[in-house]
Every structure is written in structure tokens, then in C-alpha cells.
N, C-alpha and C positions, 0 to 999 in steps of 0.2 A: 697578537693584536687582531681584533675582528676585522671583517671586510670594511674598508673605508666608506664605500658607498652606503652600506647598511647603517653605519654609525651616523653619517651625515643625514640620511633620510629620517632616522629616529630623532635626531636633534631638531630637524625641521618640523616633525609632527608635534614634538613637545612645545616648540615655540608658538604654535598656532592655538594652543589651548591654555586656559588659565589654571585648571586644577591638575591635569595630568592625563596619561594614557595607560591602558592595560597592555602588557607585553603580548598576551595571547591575541588580542584584537589586532595589534600591529602586525604580528606574524601572519594572521589570517588575511588581512588586507593586502599585504605584500606578496602573499603566496609563497612564504618561506617556512622552513621548520622553526618551531618555537625556540629550539636551542641556539639558532643563529642569532635571534634577538637577545637571548640570555647572554651569549658571548659578547655582543655589543654593549650590553649593560655593564658587564664585568670590566670591559676595556675602559669605559667612561668613568667607572668608579675608581680605577687605578690612577686616573688623571687628577684626582682631587675632588673638589666640591662642585663639579660641573652639573651633575644631576643628583636627585634624591630618589632612591629605589627602595620601595617597601615590599617585602615578600608577603604575599597573600595566599591563602588556601581557600578553595571552594570545591563543592561537590557537584558532579553532573552525571547524567545517565549516558551510557555508551552501549552500542550493540556489541555483543560477543561475536566470535567468529561464526557460530551457528546462526545467530540473529541476523548477521549481514547476509548470509546465504539465503535465509528465508525472505528477507526484504527484497532480494533480487529474483528469487525463483518461486516464492510462495511457501506457505506452511506445509508441513509434512502431511497433514490431513487433507488439505486442498489438492495437493499433488496426488494423493491416493485416490481422491474422488475423480480427478481428471484422468487417471490411468484406467478407470473401470469403464469399459464400453457398455452400450445398452444391453447387449446379450450377457453381460456379467463377466467375471474373471475368477479363475480358480484361486483359492486362498493360498495354495502352495506357490503359485506363480507370483502373487502379490508380495509374498514374504521374501522373494529373491531380490526385490528392489531395495536400494539403500535406505529409502524413507518408509518402507512398507510396514515394519513392525510398530514404530511409534505412531505413524500416520493412521494405521488401522485402528489402534486403540482410541485415538482422539476423534476420528471420524465416526466410530461407533458411539462414543459419548455424545457427539453432536447429532446423532440419529440421521446422518447423511447416507449411511449404507446399512445393509443387512446381510446376514449370512444364511445361506440355504444349506444346511447340513445334510439334507436328505437327497441332494443331487447325486445322480448315479455316477458322475465322474469325480466325486469327492466334494467337500465343502466348496461352495461357490458364492462369490460376493456380488451383490447387485446394488445399484443406486436406489435410494428411497425418495430423493427429491430431484427436481429437474435442474436446478442451479443452486449455487451456494455463494455466500459472501465471505471472503477470506479476511476476517476482522483482524486476525493476528498479524498478517502482513501489513495491513493498513496502519495498525498501531506502530509497528516497527518503522514504517516509512515516515511517520510523524516524528519519531525520535531521530531518525537520520537527518531530517530537515531542521532539527533543533526546535520543533514546535511541541513542547511538552505540556502546554496549557490545556490541551484537549484531552489529556489522559488523567484519569482519576488515580489516586494513590493505590487503590485496590488493583487496578489494571497493571500498574507498574510492578507491584509485588508479584502478580501472577506471572508476568513475563520474566521477572527475576527468578522465580521459582523454577521456571522451565529452562533457565540458564540461557535465555535469549537476550537478556538485558543485565547490565552490571552498573553499580554505582561506583564511580572512581573519584579520587581526590586529585584535584588539579591545582598545581602551584604556579603562580605567575607573579610578575612584578608590577606594582603601580609606580609609574615613572613620572616624576615632575621635575621642575627646574631647581637647580641648586643655587647657592649663593654666588658661584663663579660661572653661571651658565653662559654659554656661547655656542653659536651654531657652527663655528669653525674650530677645528681641533688641531692643536699644534703638538706634534710628537715631543714628549718630554725625554730629556736625556737620562740615561740610567747610570752613567758614571762620569766623573770629572777626569779628563785626560791631560797629560802634560802639554799637549798642543794647545788646548783651550786656555791653559794658564799662560802659555808663552805669548799667544796672539791676543789675549784679552777677550776672546769671543764668549767666554763663560758668563760675562756680564749680561749679554742679551738672551742667553738660553734659559729655558725652563727645565728644572730638574725634578725627577720623580722623588717624592718623599721617601726617605730610607725606612724600610720596614724592619724594625729591631726585633719583631716577633717571629720573623721568618727563620726557618731551620736551615742551617748550613749543610754542606755536603758532609755526610758522616765520614770521619777519618778512618783510614785503614788501621786495623788493630789486630792483636792476637786473639785467638779463640781457644777456649778450653776444650779438650777432647772429652766426650761423654764419660770415658773411663775415669778421668781425673775429677769430673764433677761428682760422680758417685763416690769416689775415694774421699773427697772432701767431706761428704755427708757422713760416711762411716767414721772418719777421723774425728769429726765433731762429737759424735756419740761417745767415743772412747774418752775424749777430753772432758765431756760433761760428767762422766762416771769417775773422774779423778785418776785416769791412767796417764803414764808417761811414755812418750814414743821412744822406741829403741833405735839406735843407729843401724841402718840396714844397707849402707852404701858399699858393701863388699860382696859382689856377685860370686867371687871365687872363694871357695872354702876348701880346707883339707878334709879328707875323709874322716879324720879324727873328730873334728868338731861337728861335721854333718851327720856322722853315723856312730862312731865309737863312743863318744861322750854321752850319747843318748841310749847307751846299752843296746845298740842294734848290732847283731853278730856280723862278723866279716863274711860269712857265707850266705847272708841274706840276699834273696833275689833282687831287691831294690839296688844292690851294689853292683849289679851286672851292667855291662856296656849297653845292653838292650834297653835299660831304664834310666841310665845316668850318662851325662856328658863328661868324659875325662879329658883333662888338658894334656897336651904333649909338650908344651914349653911355657912355663916351667912345669914339669911333670910331678915334682915332689915338693913337699913342704918340709922344713927342717927345724923350725922354732916351735917348741911346745913347752908348757910347764912340766918339767921332768917328774916332779913328785906326783903331780896329778895324773900324768900319763901312766906312771907305774901303778897307781891305784886302779885306773881304768883297765889296764892290762890284767891285773890280778882278779878283778871282779868278773871279767869275761872268762878267763881261763881257769881260775881256781874257785871263784865265788868269794863271798864275804858279805859283811853287813846283813847277815841273816839269809843270804841267798847262796845257792849252790853254783850259780853262774852257768855258762854254756859248756864248760869242759872241752875246750878246743885249744889248739896251739895258736895263740894270738900273735900276729906278726906286725911289727912296726912298719914294714914295707907297704902293707895295705892301708894303714892309717895315714901314711905320708902322701898318698895319691891326691893330687889336686883335682877338683871337680867344679862344675857350675852347680851352685847349691840347689838341692832338690826341694828344700823347704826353709822357711825363715826360722824354724825351730832351732837351727844351728846358731842363729844369733841369740835366741833365748838361752841356749846352753852357755854361750860366752858370758852373757849378762849375769846369769845365776852363779857362774864360777867367780866372776868379779865381785858379786855380792857376798859370796862366802869368804872372801879374803879380808873382809872388814867386819866390824861389829854389825851383826844382823839387825836390820829393821824391816818391817813389812813393806812390800812394794807391789805396785800394779803396773805392768808393762803392756805395751801393744805395738804392733808393727803392721804395715801394709806395704808390701814391696814384691818385686819380681822374683820368681823361682823358675827352675828349668828342669824339664823332664824329656827324655828321649822317647816321645810319644809318636804314634802314628797319627798324622794330621788328618782331621776331618772337620765337619761343620761345627763340632763342639769341643775340639781338642787342638791345641797348638803345642809347640815345643817349649813355650814359655807362657806363664800366666802370673797373676798376682794372688798372693795368699794374705788373708786377713787373720791375724793371730792375737789372742789376748792371754796374758799370763798373770796369775796372782800368787804371791808367796807370803805366807803368814804362819803363825803358830796354830797347830791343831785344826787345820782346814779339813773338812770332810766332803764326802760326796754330796751331802745336803747343801753345803756352801756352794759347790759347783752348780748344782741345779738352780739355786737361788739367784746366782749372778747371771746364769744363762737366761733365766726368766726376765731379769731386768734388762739385759742387753737386747734380747729379741723383742721385748715389748717396745723399746725405743725404735725398733725397726718397723713396728706395726704388727708384729707376730705375737699373738697372745696364747694360742692353743698349742702347747708343746707336749711331746712325749719323748721318752728316752729309752734306747734299746742297747743292751750290752754289746760290746764289740771288742776287737783285739787290735792293739797297737803295740809295737815292740817296746816303747818307752813310757807307756802309761798303763796303770793298773789300779783301780778299775778304769775301763774305757767305755764311752757311751757315744752312740750316734744320736743326733738330735733330729726329731721329726716335728713338722708342723702340719696342722690340718689346712688343706688348700680349699678355700670356699668355692673357687671356680671349678676345680677338678673333682670336688667332693670326695677327696681321699687324703691320706697322710703322705707327705713327701719329705725326703731328707733335706735338711737345711744346714747341717754342719757336723763336725766331729769334735769330741772332747775327751778329757780324762784327767787323772791324777798322776803326776810324774812318779815313776818308780823309785824306791829307795836306792836301788842299784845305780841310778843316774845321779841322784842328789847327794848321797852321803860321801861318795868319792870326791865330790867338789869341796867338801868341808862344811856343808850346811848343818846346823844343829839337827839332832835326831827328831825333835818334836816339831820341826818345820815341814809343812806340806806345800806343794805347788800344784795349783789347778790351771788348766789351759784348755782353750778351744780354738777352732779355726774354720774358715770357709773361704771360698774363692770370691774374687771381685768381678770377674768377667760375666758369670752367669746372671747375677742380679742386674748388671748393667745391660746385658743383651735383652732381658725381659722388660726392663724399665723403658728402653728405647725401641722395642719391637724389632730387634735385630735377630735373625734366625741363623746366620752363619757367622761364626767368630772371626773368620777371615775378612769380613766386612767391617769389623770393629778394630782389629789390630793387624798391622802388616802393610805390605806394599799395595794391596788391593783396596785400601780404605779410600772412599770417596770423600775428598776434602769438603765438598759442599755439605755433606752430612754433618761434619764437624761445625761448620758455620751455622747451620740451621737448627742444630739440636738445642732444645730449650734448657733452662736451668733445671737441675735435678731436685725433685721433691720426693723424699721417701715417705710413702704412706702405706696404710694397711692393704689397700687394694692392689698396689703394684708389688710390694715386697712380699706379700703372701705367696707370690709365684716363685720365689727363690728356690732353686733346686729342681725345677721342672725339667730343665734340659738334660 
């Protein structure tokens, strides 16, 4: 509520006039800031129809900070003239003064001074007139007094050009009597209390009208993590392309499904403890499809299906070791094996879930991250089909310029790294990996010989970090996450400008 004295004074002013008063004039006459009067107007408006307040806009001329200085101390050129004694002043000395440079130019234009360049001590400035009239200061003093009638439009524009004068828009209220006008203000009650009802005092009290348009206090609610917002966008792209989401709720896999079923040899470096987390309890898995396990063992140790295999002594003990899965491709292997046990129909699968690597932690690597994976199984798929679907997938992300580079993966042949041209960096950057699953992986499952499976993958954390401007992955995931960042992060919108940056980190 505004100051009661100001409110009552304002009401008394309104009572004395028939048409109304201007809030700026009232503030000036009372010697208070205009916002004080505005506060009083708002308070009276909240009481109902006590007053009528119409917001008006007007323009007026005001002195700038430099204009105020000149009105008080004189123009730069007049101060230059006053600084020059009868015997003259060295130009270098004059230029040391704060007003010297601008004042010298104006005083020369007014022909108040001259420069003697032939003076033996260097250029020297002398007066050319005995006295001057500082018209600039006089005009600014008129503005300060509010008397603009004596200034022509041309003079106003000249002062404006010199940045001594500015035209400002002033907003004020024209205040007049309302239908319920009164010079006495009774504070209205904001709420009906049990006591008022019990003693009947509510009958004599005036209540503020309830504002049904007012916003209530925002309720506390959950907030989606930026990683989940970006995940939702990627998931929507897969669903738009007709993919089915794979069940990825098993973080623990046996080495058989994570490595062996993918035709990854048991002596591969990725199966070392420096790269993979092995479980101690339970350390081993025991349930496998025995006929499928035997076919996997044979293709590793002896070869088959047109392959010579790896020619080593395949051990069930290595395949039994339980691990935290290193990729979601282990889930893809399970789904493809399940598909092979029924009458084959073409499928499109995708998954976005967590995987685990025994990495050295730094600003761009954690021991766990999310892998995005797409898998398509159909008759006679070729490398051209893989390139085509990759073009469609990345176009939906806003990435249109793609290149493919041959690469090596244990379970895909051929394999391709996917590169996109980064408009900001002006170079090609890697955005994903892809390939065609090897026959040594697919045929032991029981899939038909003319069925091919193409797949590709990328991480979720890197595009999220770039989308939200996060440089350290530990600020996105883990115990160091600032929860305020989660509350403040806007909704994710994947577009060409932001997603072109995927793979920079």
C-alpha cells in the first residue's frame, strides 16, 4: 500500500478540480518522485472505482549529462576562450584541458580565437575578440527552466546533434474522480476469516474484489534433466522413422552376449579389465542357448559359414564372465537371436540406454555414458541402404552434408565412420559409427543367409553438452551436477545450428 498521506493528498487535489489532474504535475508540486504518485494511483485503483486513471504519453526535451554540465559551467568553446590570457596560450597546453579539443574546434569556427603557427615556442593561440556571448549555455538554461518557446526547431536539433539535448517520452496518469469517489479511504479486507463469520463483523467490512486473473504460486514439480530432454528428441526421430524400441533394462550381461555372440575374439583388448568392469558376485552366468553357444564356439575356433574363424581355443569360462555391458549392441544380439527363432520378418530396432567402460575420467569421458543405436534387418540390404538410412536419420537431426570413411569393427564388415561438415569449424567432424553385421555373427543365430543387418550408433552426452553449452561432462552427469542447471535448462530443440556441432568434443 502506498503512503497514506500521499494517497489522501492526491484525493484532496482531485476533489478540488472538475476534470482531473496530471500525475507529473502533482509529483512536482509535492516535491516527490513521480513513482510515489504512480504507487498511490495503483493503490487507489485496487480499491475499486474510487478514481479513474488514464495513462498518457508525451514528449519533452531534457538536458543530457553533458548538457547539464554546460548549463552550469559554460560551453566548451566559451571555457576555451576564458582559458586564454591576453598574451596567448600554447596549443599543447590547451589540449591538456578536458574541454580543450572540442572547445578549440568550436571556438575556431566562431572566429573567437586564432592560431599563430610561426611562434617560436610552437603553435600559440590568441583571442581575436574582446568578449563573447555564450549562446549555447543560454539556450540550455532555457531548457532547464522549461521555457522552450524561445527556441526554434533548428536550434533544438543543433543541440540534439551535439548530444546536449535529448527528446524523451514521458508517461503520466490523468487522474479524475471515479463513480465511488471519496476523500477518505477505508482499507479493504483481503480475506474472510472464521472470526469475522463468528462475530458477524464481515457485514460491516469492505472486501477487495477477487482477482481471478492473478497467477497463483507455481507448485513445486519435477524437472527433466537436459540429458533426458535430448534423449526424448532422439527417441521421437526413431519413432517417426518406424523403429521399435528394444528392451535395454539389463545393465549386467554375460561376456557371451556382450562379446562372443558378436564374433569378438576372447583375446580382444576390449575384454581386458582395463577396459571392462567385471562382476565379482555373481561372477559367472550359466544359462545359455546350448545349440547357439556351440555354433558360436565353432565359428570362433574352427570357422564356418564361409569364414575361417580366429583359430584359437575358445573357452566357456571366458564367455560366462558377467560384466557391466560395454555397449547396447549386446541387446541387439539378443533381439536378433530371438528374431531368428521365429519366422523371419523385416524389423527396425533402436535403443538409447546406459553402457559402461573402465575409462580414465576427464572432462569428456566418464565410466558410464548413453549409447544411441539403430538396427535394421531385411532381405538383401547393402551398403547403399545403410548410407541411405543414415542420410535420412542425420537429416532429421539437421545434418545434411555427410561423408563416409572405411573403418574396422570386430562385428561389422564393411564398417564406416560417419563424418559431417561443421559450418562453424569449417571442417569435417566425426558424428557416428556404422556397418553391416558380419555373417559370422548372424548365421550362427539361425537367420536366413540372404538377410542382412545394418546398424549405426553415436553417444547421447556429446550432443547434449554442446546443445546446452556444457564443457565438462562431470557437470552434466554425476554428484557434481548443479540442480539449478536442471531447473533452468530450456526445452530441447534439435536444429541444424546446434546439432551440426555433434562430435566436436
